[in-house]
N, C-alpha and C positions, 0 to 999 in steps of 0.2 A: 539381469536386473543386478547391479552394483551392491554388494554386501561388505560389510565390515570386515578387516583383518585386525583382529585385536594383537596378534603378534608384531605386526609391522608398526603398530601404532605405540605399542608400549613403551619401546625405548625413547620416543620422543616425547611421551606424555609428561606434563609437568608435576612434580611431586606433590600430592593432594595435602592440603592444611588440615585434614583430620584422616585418622586411620578407622573411622567406624566401617562397619560392614555393610553389606547391601541392605540387609532389614533395616538398618539405623537410618542408613542414607535415604532409604525409599519412603519411610516414615517423615524423615526430614523435608524432603522435596514435598510431600502432600501437605504437610504442615505449613510449609512456606507459603505454598499456593494457596491454602486453605484461608491463611490470615490475609493475603492479598484480597482473595474474593470477598471475605468477610468486611473488610474495612470498605471497597468498593462500593459493594452492594447494601449491606446492611447500615455502615456508619457513614455512607456517601463521603468518604475521605477521597481527596485527590488522587489520581493514579501514581502521582510522582511521590507523594509520601506512602502509598500503600507499599508500593514496590521497595521502596528505601526499607520500611519496616519489615517486610517479608524475607527481605535478604539479610537482615540481622536474625530474623526468627528462625531461616533456613540454617544459617552457621550455628547458632545455640542449639538447635535440634539436633545437628550433625556432630555437636561436641567439638567445634572448632574454637581455637582462642580468639576471642571478640576483636581484639587488636588486628588480628590477621584478616579478618572477616571485613572489618572497615577498610583495609588497605585493599583486598580485593575488589570490594564494591566501589571503591573510589577510583580504582584503576581501570575497571570496566567501563563505569561513567565516562572519564574521561577520554579512553580511545574510541567509544563509540560516539561523543559528540564532535570529537576530532575528526571521524571518518565520515560522518553523514551530515553533522550540523551545517555546515557551510551550503551544502548542496539545498537542504531544507529551506535555508534562508533565501538562496537565489532562486529557488522555485517560488517562495512565497511573493517575492519581487514580481517576477515574471507574472504570476497569476494576478497580481495586483494592478500591474500595468495593462493587461488585457483586459480585465473588467471596467476599470475607470475610463480608458481611452474610448471604449465603445467597440474595441476591436472583437471581443466576443460576441457582441450584438450583431456585428457586420457577418460574420460567419454564420452564425444563427440565419438571418435574414436572406443571406444570399442563397443558403442550401434550401431553405423552406420556399422559396421563390420558384426553385426548380421542380419541388416535389409536390405530390398532391395524391389525395383517394388513398390506394392500397399501399402506395409506398412511403406514407407520411411515417408509419412506425419505424421504418427503416432509416429514413433521413433523421429521426431523433436518435437512434443507436449511433449513427455518424457524428452528427454534432456534439453528443455527450463524450463520445471517445476521444475527438480531436481536442474540444474543451477540456475534457477531464486530463489530460496528458500532464499539462504542468500544475494543476490545481488539487487543493486537498478535495476529500469527499465533501465536507460539510461546505466549503466555499462552492463548489461545482452545484450542489443542491440548490444554494441561496441564488445563484447566477442563473440556473436553468429554469426553475420551478415556474417563473413569470413567463417564460416562453412558451412551458407546456401548457399552463393554464389559459394562454392566450390563443395558442393554436387549437386546443380542444374547444374553447368556446367559440371563436370565429368559424372554426371549420365544421363545427357540429361532431365533433368526434367523441367517442367515449373517452373519459378521462384516463383510466387505467390502460387503454389501448397506445395512448400517448405518453403517458408517464413511466411505465414499467421499463421501456426499451431506454429510456432517458437514465433511468436509475440503474440499469443494468450496465449501460456504456460507463457510467461514473465509477461503479461498484469494482467492475472488473479491471480498469485502470488502476484503482486504489489498490488493489489486492495483489496485482500481479506485475506491474510495469513500474518500473523505475521512472522517474526520481522520487516517487512517492515514498513516505519514510518508512512504511513496512518493508517493501521489498528491499531498500537501501540497507536497512539493520541487518535484515537475514542475509544478504550479499556479504556485507561486512565481517557477519559471525563465522558464516562458512567459508570464507575468502574464494567465492564465486567471482567468475569473471562478469563485470557489468554490462558489458557490450553483448556477451553470448546470451546472458540472462535477459537483457532487452529485447534481443530478437527472438528468444525462444516464448518469452513472454507473451510478445505480439500473436505469435503463431499460435499459443493456447489461446489468446483472448477471442480470437476472430470466431471460432466455432460455438465457444461459451457464451460470447454476448449475444449470438445469433439465436441459440436454443432459449436462453433465460431471457432475452429482449421480445423481439417482435413475434416468435413463435409463442412464448408462455403467455404474453400479454392478451391473447385472444380468450384464453380461460380465465386470467386475472379480470378482464372486462365483464365477464358473467358472473364471477363470485363477487365483485365488489362494483356495482353500478352506481356510480355516485355521481351527483352534479359538480361542476367545478364551483369551489368556493369563492364567492365575489371577493370576501374580505380578503383574500390572498392574492389580489391582482395588484401589485405594488409597481410603482413606475421604474423604467429601466433606466440604467446610468446613462445612456447615449441621448436620453431626451432632453438632458441638459446642456448637451454639446453642439456646437455649430456645424461641426464636422467631425468624422471619424476616420480610421485607417481603413485602406482597401483589403479587400478579401484576401488577394494574392499575397500581399505584404505579410497581413496577419498569420497565414497559413505556413507561410515560408519561415516567418519567426518562430512559431510554436514546434515546427518539425526539425528547425536546426540542431538543438543539442540531440535529437535522436538520429539524424543523419550523420552525425559526427562520430557519435559512440558506435553506431553498426560499422561506419566506415572503419574505424580501428580495429573493430573485431575481424571485419573481412580481411583487411591487411595482414593482420596477424595470422590468420588462419592461411592466406595464401603465400607469404613471404616467409614467417616463422624463422627470422634470422634477428636477434636483438641488436647485432651491430650494423645492420642495413640501415643506410639513411632515411629513405622512405618510411620505414616501419617506425624509427625513432620519431619522425614529425608526427606521425598520424598517433603515435603514443602520447605525444603534447595535445595535439589540439582534440583527440578523440577522448581525453581523461574527462570523468563526469564535472570535474570543478571547472576546466577549461570550457568544455561545452555547454555548461549552464551559464557561465560567466559570458560568454560568446553570445548566447540567447538574449541575455539581460542587457548588454551593452547595444546590440542590435535592436531589440524592442525599443529601446529609448528613441532612437531614429525612426523606427517604421511603424511604433504605436505610439509614443507619447508625443513626438513632434506634430504628425499629421492631425492631431487632436486639438493642438493648440497649446498643448502644454508648455508653459514658463520654466526658466531652470528651478524657481521656487516650488513649483507645482510637483515637478519630478521628484525633487528632495522630499517633498511632504507624501508622495506615492510611496517612497521607498521606507519611508519612517512609519508610516500607518500600515505597511505591509509586514513589518517585522515584530510589531507589538503582539498581534494575536498567535504568533508562532512560540512565544516564550514556554507556553504550556506543554506544546508537543515536544520541543526540545527537551525539557526536564522530564517527560514521561520516556522520551526515546533513550535518553541517558541513563535513566533509573533503570530502563529496563535492560541496557547494556551492563551495569551495575549488578542485576540480578544474574544476568548470565553469566557473568565472570565468578561471582559467588558459588553459582553451581557447578562450573568447570573445576575451580580450587578446591572445593569440597570433595571432589571426587565423583561427581555425579554424572559427569560425561563418560568417564572410563566404565561405570555401573551400566550406563544404556547400552554402551558397546558390547559387554558382556552379556547382558541380558538379551540384545537383540540377535546375538550369535546362538544363544541358547534356543531361543524361539524361532529362529530361521524367518524372522519377520524382515520382508524386503525394506530398506532404508527410507524409500519414498513414502510407503505406506504408513510407517511408523511414525513420520514426520506429519503426514496430514492428520492421523488419528491424534497424536498429542495438540497439534494446532487447533484440533477441533474441541476436544476437552477442554482447553483454557480458553477458548471463544464462548462456549456455552457456559462457563462458570463466570467468566468476568464481564461478558458482553462487549469488549473491546477487542478490535482486530489487530490494533497496534500492539496491544499487551500481549495478546496471543503470539503474535509474529516473534516479537522481540524473547518472548519466555521459550516459545517451542525453539527458536534459534538457538539460545543457550543450550538447550537440552541435546539437540540432534547434531550440533555443531562437529563432533567427533566422527560422526558418521561420513564427512567429506573427507576424512584423512587421504584415503587412496581411492577416491572417484577421480574420473576423467573432468576435464573442464565441462563439457555438456551436462553430466551428470551431477555436477556439483551445483549447475545452474538450475536443473531440474528439481534437485532437493530444496532450494529456494522457491521455486515456484508450487511445490507441494505444500509448503509452509503455509504461502501465501493463500493458496486455495483453501486450505483448512481454516484459516483463520477468518473466513468468510461464512463458515456454516450457520444456518439459522439464527439469524439475528432476532431477540426477542425483547421482552420489556427491561433486562438489565443493559439493553444497548441505547446510547443517545439518538443514534440514528434512527431506529424504531420509532420513536416520539417524534423526531423532527419529520419524518415521512407522514406519521399519522396527522400531525397537525396542519402541514402545508397541504396536505389533499384531503382533508375534512373527513376522515375515516373513522371508524370506531376502532376498538382493539381487535376485534374477531376479523374484521376486513383487513386490518394491516398485516395480521399474520397469514392469511390466505392469499395476500399478493406480495407484500414487501417480505416477509419471512421465508415464504416458499421461492421466491426468486433468489433470495441469497443462498438457499440450500441447494438449488439448481446450479447456480454459478459454483459452488465448493466442489459438487460432486461431479460435474462435468468436467471442470478444471482438472480436479484430480485425477479423472479417469483418463484425459488427454495426457498428462504428463506422464501417467504410468504406460500408457500406449508409446508415446515419444522414446521412453527409457528403453523399450524393446529393440527399437529401430537405430537409435543412433547412440 
């Protein structure tokens, strides 16, 4: 298990903007997080404003000059948005193209036509995992819920037997696999390799989604035997289209950025020569920006054109895809500002020294911190960006694979036990017609299983790679 080397890091660590001791810094961290939690949960303040105020509170409690706190927060916000903002925007465009063109419906219908009986929960996991690659969790739910409800009703299946696998597929993708915002922010914070993180994320996701999806759904169906809510059966996007993209073209478009980024990671491992022309080519085409941009451009022709979209309609799709992510970008950026404030106040160095004294494995510490923030704030994204800022120094002397595993440990912890302070909790409750107790016994337990299983797989992988 990789651990910290404080001595190695000390020479390169930035000069903290405060000289507070461990006790004061610890109180400052708790106070800053408490301010964020209180503003989000009690006063229902937007997470962007809560993180901004929490960052200022952290600096004040740490005794740092306010002007330097503002500079740290602004620098962190700017670097985070610069690092992941364009990728989030491109992911949103690809997701909107997928939904509006009927490409998502085509994938769903094709897979469902091949599945039946006991294989249906496994089909739902496959659908949700493929569709969930470029989509935000909330968008994925809105897209897949009509399918889940129709399959359950037409096939006379238990709603939870079909719904839990779909939710598990979406949630695992959201927490562990880039280009989702949480993993991207964590990758940026700990300076991990995106291709390696993507590859290991998929590896961790497979056993996790199997256990939390089809296997757990057997128990969830017994604990919450509810009928399909008729009022939640809206029309699908493709019902208004005369034609839609083919299955093969849609899947190829979805997987294109994944293939390009994994190819770059593989070439880097095999060749490992920055001057090699082949590696330099793959460094370009496999970079996240180019990979996602390529998928969007290909999607215009493989998704938009087959659906009959005019140039004006394509422009409209792009415009509509960007508006909803403004809040996400601000939250992610403010999370980056909070992270930088933590580091510049000297909290990162404090975490290093404490973890050395306690002999806590870095990956376990990252998971526990993300769990605590997730339980307190209810937001997986806030948990990820905050935990990444706290444990970023842990990656200083890590190998490439262990830095990637640190990202995945944070992502796993950020999914732990969704409850009443999480918007996703209420979204699932209303869509599936559950009461609060049933939602806890199904959705909340499923999220906990995902977090624990993924965290366990990450720890096991750290022992062998």
